[in-house]
N, C-alpha and C positions, 0 to 999 in steps of 0.2 A: 791218953786222955789228949784228945783235944786243946790248945792252948790258948787262951783267947786275949785278943786285943786292947792291952791298959788304956783309957781312955786317957784324952790329951789332957797336960794338968793345966789349971785356972790360970797361971802365966802363960803358957803354950797359948792357949785359946787369947787370952789378952795381946801376947806379942800380935799374934793373926788380924784380929779382928785391928790392931794398930797400923798393920801392914796392909792390910785391907783399903782400908780408909785411904791412904796414903798413894797407894796407888790410883785409885777409883778417883781421888782428888787431881793429881795430875792428868788422865785421861780427862775428866773434865777440861781441863785447862786446854789440852789439846783437841778437844772436839769442837772448843768455840775456835780457837784460831783455824783449826782445818774447816771448822762450817765458813768463817769469814773468807778464810782465801779460795774455799769452794764456789762460794756464792760471786766472788771476782770473777772467776777463771770462766765460772758458766756465764756472765753477763759480759767477757771479752768474746764467748764463744759466739752470743747472738749477735754482737756488732760485725762478723765475720760474714755474716749473710750477705748483706748491701754489697760489701767490697768484692766477694765471690762472684757476683751475679755481673758486678760491673768488669770482673775479672772473664766472665767466661767460665766460671773455675766449677767444678762439682763440690756440693756439699760435704761428701766422702773421699779424704784425700787420706789414700793409705799408707803411703808412704811417707806421706810426713807422721802419721798416728804410728808407724813401725820404729820412726826415728825417736818420736817422744820415749816408745815401751823399753827401745833399748837403751835411753840414759836414764830411766825413773828406776828400771830396775836394778840396775847395777848399786844403785844404796843398798838394796837389801844382804844381810851378812849372810844368808845361808839360802839353797835352793828354796826350799818352802816358803822363804819371804820374800824371794825373789819372783816368785811364782803368783804369789796370793799382790805382790804391789801391780803385777801385770794385771792380773784378773780385775783389781778394783779398777785400774785406768781402763781396761776394753771397756768395763762398763760404763764410766765416765764420759767416754767417745761418744756409745750410745746415746747418753743423757746428751753430750754437746749435738751431735747432728740431730737430735729431735728439735733440739729447739731451733736452730738453723732451718728445720723443716719448716716447723709453728712460722718463726717468723716469716719464710717465704711463698706462704699460701696464705692469701686471703680465702676465710672460709668459704665466702658468695662463690668464686673462683668450682672450688669443687664441684659445686649441685649444678654447674652449666651443663654439664659433658660430662658424664658419668661414666658414659660408655660411648665411645669410638671406635669407628671402621674404617680402616685403613684398606684399601685398591692398591696392590704394589708394595709390595715389602720389602725393595729393592735399596737402593744408597738412600735416596730421597724418605721414603716409607718409612726404613729402618734406623735413618737416624734419627726422624721424628719418634717412633715408636719409644727408643731406647732414651731419648728426654723426656717423655710424658712418663714412662716408669718411677724415672730420678724422680722428676720432679713431683709428679701426682700419681706414690704408686697406688692409689684407692681406684685410680680410673681402671676400667677392664677394656682392653684391647681387643676386638675382632681384626685380623689378616684375611686378608682375601688375596688369595695367588695362586701358584701351582704346586703342586703336590710339593716339590722336593724344596722349593725356599719356603713354605709354611712350617716343613719340618724341621728345618734348620731357624725358622723362626720360633719356632718351641722351643727347641735346644736350647738355645740362647736367649731364653724369657723374656722374649721381646712383645710376646702378645700373648693373650689368655685364652685364645679360642680360634682354629683355625678352620674357616669354611671355604668353600671352593665356589657353590653358589652364592651370587650376590643377592639375589633378593633375600633368602635367608640371612645374610650378615648384612641387612638393614634393620633388621626387626629390632628392636629398644636402644638401639645407638640413636644419640641424639644429633653427632659430627658425624660428617663423612666426607675424607678425605680421600681427595683422587690423585695418586701419588706414584702413575701409571707413564709411559711416554707422552709427550702433546698429541698424536694423531689417539692412542689409543686412551687419553683421559675425556676425547671428546666422542670416541663413542661406548664408554663407560656412562658418561652423565645422559646420553641416550639412551645409553639401556637400562639404566635405575629412574630414570624420569617417572615411569606410571607406578614405580611403588614407593613413590615418597609423600611424606603427606605432613600437615603444620607441624611446626615445633621442630621441625630437622633443619641442620643446615649444611648445606655442602658445599667445600672450597677445595681448593686442585692447588697443584704445587709446580704446575708449567710457568717456564721462564716466557711466554709470551702470552698476553695475556685478552688483546683482540678478539680473536674468533671465537673462546669458549667463552667469553664474558656476553657477544652478541648470539652464540649457541642457548647459553643459558636465559636469556630474553623473550628468545622464540620459540623456548620448551614450554610444556604445561607441565609445572615441578609439584603440581597437586598441594600451592601451601610451603611449598618447602622454600629456605631462603638458599640462594649463590652467594656466594662472596670469592669472585678473585684472588689469589694468594700466590707468592713466589716467597720463600726462604733463601735468600743470597748466600748459600754455601754451596758448595759441592767438591768435586774431584773428578781428576781426569779419568778414573777406573769407575767401575759402575758393578752393582751388586750386592746383596746385601754384605757378603763379606767387607768391600770396604766401606760399610756406613758402620762398622764396628771400629774402626778406626778412624771415623771423622769424628770430630772436634767441632760440634753447633753452636753449645753454647756461647750466649753473648751476641751471637749474629743478628741481622738486619732480618725481618720479615715485611718485606710488603703486604699490606692489603688491599687489596683493586675493591670498594666496592661499584654493585652495578644496577639496572633498575629493580633486579630482586633482591634486593639488600636491604632488609628492615633495618633502622637508628638501633633497634634495641639489639640485634645480632650482632651488629657492627662492634659496639661498646664493649657486648659481651667478650666477641673472638679475642679483641685487643686485649681485652683482660686477662684473657685464655693466656696468651701469648705471651704476653710479660710475664706473666707466673712462671711460666717456660723458661725465660729469663732471655729473650726476646728483645731485640730493639724494634719498635713497631713504628713506620711511616707505610701512610695511607698517599696513594694514586691512584688518579681514573686512569683507563687502561690506552687510552690512545698515549698519554702522559707515560705510561710504566714502559709500553713497547718504541716509544720514540728516545726515550734514555737508556734503555737497556740496549738498544740497536749499537749506542754510540758506547756505552760504558762497559758490554758484556761482549755480545753478538763479534763488534770490532774486532776485538781486541782477540777473539777465537781466531775470527777468521786470517789475521794476518800475524798471529805465530804459526797460522797451518802453512799459509804461502809461504813466510820467511823460511822455515821449515824446506819447504817443498823446493826452492831456488835454494838455499844451501846443496840439499841433497842432490838435485839434476845433474844426470851425466858424472855424477861421481863414485867409482869403485869404492868396497868399503875400506880398503885399505887407504884409499884419498879422504875417505869422509872422516876415517879415526884422527888421520893428521888435524883435518881442519876440527875435530873437538879438543883436540889436545891445545889447540891454540885461540880455543874459545875463554870469553869473557862471562862475570857473574849473569850480567842479560839474557843473555842465550836460554842459560841453565835457567833462569825463572822463565822464559819463555816455553823451553821445552816440555813443562809438565802437558802446556795445553797443547801440542802437538798429538800426546798418547789419546787425545779424546774419542769417544767413537762416533764415528762418522754419520751412523744412522740417526742417533738422535739429532745429531746437527744438520742434517738433510732435513727431518722435522722441523725445526725451528726457523729455519730460513723457508721453508714453504708458510709458515705462520705468520712472519715478520717480514716478509719480501721488500713491501716498499722500504718500509724503513731501515733497511738492512742495506738496499741498494745505495740509499739516499746518504747513510754515513760514508760506505766505501766510496760515493764520487765526491763528497768531501774531501775524504783523506786523499783520492787521485787529484783534486783539484791545488792541494796542499803541496803532493807530493812535486807537482809541476812546477808550481810556484819555487821550487826547493831546488829543483834542477837547473831553471834559468838564475837563480840567484847565484849559485855554484859556478855555474860556466860564466855568467858576469862579475868577473873576480870583484871587481870595484865595491858591488850591492852587496859583495858574500857577507860581511863582516854584521852590520846593520841587519839585513836578516836575520842570520843567525842569534843574534843578541833578542832579536824580536821574539823567535821562537823558545827561545830558553827562559825568557821572562816570561811570556804567556805558561808555557808548560809548570813553572815550579810554582803554581798558583794550585796546582791539586795537588801536590804532596801535603799542603797544609789544612785542604779540603779531608782529604781522606784520612786526615789524623785527628779531627778536630771533633 
């Protein structure tokens, strides 16, 4: 005969009800404390938005999250508790990142360029695609390149769709980024011009602006806008793989308006770039090329010239000896010595006049320094003048 369990006594029920009330009261107290602390923690997470943008940091910092998870999970007294705490904090991180994402995005900006086409998913194009995905994840990105590069970009989830045909790639995209080499960008602009239309914006990332800006003025862009662009980041390496290691957040992006740059498109582009964490500077094409000839192109050529002068007529063994006796200045310059010569040949062709002028100014300065060193009595004063003038640059670069 099956025995039935005796119902709990009234006294047992009373004790259980009392204990239930006590536990719930304590939980309510803890909930109030936890909610207050969660509110403060999420507010602090929101304040991180601007700080991270200033430092060029990504919203998601997995190494930092792992440190927190390791620390807080140790509070759990059992494996079950430790896993529960870890899972709770994983969800908290998601909410914190969402708050930071919402704080960093102007809702209006997301409507400017809902679909972007990038011609050339290499170093610069790949880095821009990765940044767009991080900062504006709802943006659809169309990549145009050779099949091998596009396959890699799709695998890395940098683009949403790979297209080889330029005409098809332009459909429904409000922003077109020309991110190939300088000469290729010129050809691309010519080739896509017949398929453009009003309310489309074309920008390029060429490090010289005069020739492509002039070309844009001459072409019939079917009512589309063209704005020159130059993101001031890069690497001595090239290709999509190099883009994956390139940190670009917080970099400067130079916007170069021209005759076919409407005011509204310029404003929208600047706001969009700012949302991507760029510090935006605006310059004319002539000003841009004159400045970059001295601050970028000249530095590259001087680095290569120094490298070629040092290695001239040296065997590998002799060069190794030189390398062992080199200082940090040469090592910093050596990165530029590995840059692809084909790219720089194109830059030289497109900014020949300003680069020659910059080299001539440098040559004049070297000649003056040689004379000063030979005339020993003038050497001290000349060196003091040079170091004094040069010392103004580091402060400007850090500002």
